[in-house]
C-alpha positions in Angstrom: -20.3 -53.1 -30.6 -23.8 -52.5 -32.2 -23.3 -55.7 -34.0 -22.4 -59.2 -34.1 -22.1 -62.4 -36.1 -24.4 -65.1 -35.2 -24.5 -68.5 -35.4 -25.1 -68.9 -38.9 -22.1 -66.3 -39.9 -24.5 -63.4 -40.5 -24.1 -59.9 -38.8 -26.8 -59.6 -36.5 -27.8 -55.8 -35.1 -28.1 -56.2 -31.1 -31.7 -55.1 -31.1 -32.8 -57.6 -33.4 -30.6 -60.0 -31.4 -32.8 -59.5 -28.3 -36.0 -60.3 -30.3 -34.8 -62.7 -32.5 -31.8 -64.6 -30.8 -29.0 -66.4 -33.4 -26.5 -67.0 -30.6 -23.2 -67.8 -30.2 -22.0 -64.5 -31.4 -18.4 -63.4 -31.9 -16.9 -60.3 -32.8 -16.6 -59.4 -36.8 -12.7 -58.2 -36.2 -11.3 -60.9 -34.0 -13.9 -64.0 -34.0 -13.6 -64.1 -30.5 -16.7 -65.1 -28.3 -19.7 -62.1 -27.6 -22.7 -61.5 -25.5 -25.7 -59.7 -25.8 -25.8 -57.2 -22.9 -28.6 -54.5 -22.7 -27.5 -50.7 -21.6 -30.8 -48.5 -20.8 -32.8 -49.1 -23.7 -30.1 -50.0 -26.0 -29.3 -53.5 -26.8 -25.3 -54.1 -27.9 -22.8 -56.7 -28.0 -19.6 -57.2 -25.9 -16.1 -59.4 -25.5 -16.8 -61.8 -23.1 -15.5 -60.7 -19.6 -12.0 -61.4 -19.1 -11.2 -61.3 -22.8 -9.0 -58.1 -23.9 -11.3 -55.5 -25.9 -10.0 -54.1 -29.0 -10.5 -51.5 -31.1 -12.4 -52.8 -34.4 -11.7 -50.2 -36.4 -8.1 -48.4 -36.8 -8.1 -44.7 -35.9 -7.8 -43.8 -39.5 -11.1 -45.8 -40.1 -12.9 -43.9 -37.4 -11.7 -40.3 -37.8 -13.0 -40.9 -41.3 -16.0 -41.8 -40.2 -16.4 -39.1 -37.6 -15.6 -36.2 -40.7 -17.4 -37.7 -42.9 -20.6 -37.9 -40.6 -19.8 -34.6 -39.5 -20.0 -33.3 -43.1 -22.9 -34.7 -44.3 -24.7 -32.9 -40.5 -22.6 -29.8 -40.9 -24.4 -29.9 -44.6 -28.1 -30.1 -43.5 -28.6 -33.7 -44.0 -28.9 -36.6 -40.9 -26.8 -39.3 -41.3 -26.5 -42.5 -39.4 -23.7 -44.9 -38.5 -23.3 -48.4 -38.8 -26.8 -49.4 -40.2 -27.3 -52.8 -41.1 -29.2 -53.6 -44.6 -29.8 -57.4 -46.4 -31.2 -59.0 -43.4 -27.6 -58.5 -41.9 -25.1 -59.4 -44.4 -24.2 -55.5 -44.7 -23.7 -52.7 -42.6 -22.8 -49.3 -43.8 -20.1 -46.9 -42.5 -22.2 -44.0 -42.7 -25.3 -43.5 -44.7 -28.2 -40.8 -45.1 -30.7 -42.6 -45.5 -33.6 -40.2 -47.0 -31.5 -39.7 -49.8 -30.9 -44.0 -49.7 -27.0 -43.1 -49.8 -24.1 -45.4 -48.4 -21.0 -43.8 -47.9 -17.9 -46.0 -47.2 -14.9 -45.3 -45.8 -12.0 -47.6 -46.7 -8.5 -47.7 -44.9 -7.9 -51.5 -45.2 -6.7 -53.4 -48.5 -10.0 -54.6 -50.6 -9.6 -56.6 -53.1 -11.8 -55.8 -56.3 -13.8 -58.9 -55.9 -14.9 -58.0 -52.3 -15.4 -54.5 -53.7 -17.8 -55.2 -56.2 -19.6 -57.9 -53.8 -20.6 -54.9 -51.8 -21.6 -52.8 -54.5 -23.6 -55.9 -55.4 -25.2 -55.6 -52.1 -26.0 -52.2 -52.1 -27.7 -52.6 -55.7 -29.6 -55.4 -54.2 -30.4 -53.6 -51.5 -31.7 -50.5 -53.4 -28.8 -48.1 -51.8 -26.5 -45.9 -54.0 -23.4 -47.0 -52.5 -20.1 -44.0 -52.4 -16.5 -44.7 -51.5 -13.7 -42.8 -49.9 -10.7 -44.2 -50.1 -8.5 -44.2 -47.0 -4.7 -42.7 -46.7 -3.8 -46.6 -47.8 -4.4 -45.8 -51.6 -3.0 -42.7 -52.2 0.1 -43.9 -54.6 3.4 -43.4 -53.1 
């Protein structure tokens, strides 16, 4: 995984954690301990050996992000996934840095107050946010 929570409860990118360590680190999704590792030139976090790894995002969320990324790339743009902003306080599902556009594919329930907080985070970082609501939000 590219990001983990540091000892202050902030999201930290692997490469940043190498330069500015702030252990211990925990998984953003399950709260289990993770460690900083390096493969070739890339830094990343992984669960402590012996712990069962998990899929941090649902299959629907991953599929939605992949479709959005492919659509943006096919449109001639250069999308990135999981970009961290606000000094690690927030990460973007899919973004187009050249347009300062943040795309969020939201599958799980999200309280209106949490959505507003994330929207305000994007505003503070000068990113335009664009929300796509997943299947769970389709009226039944």
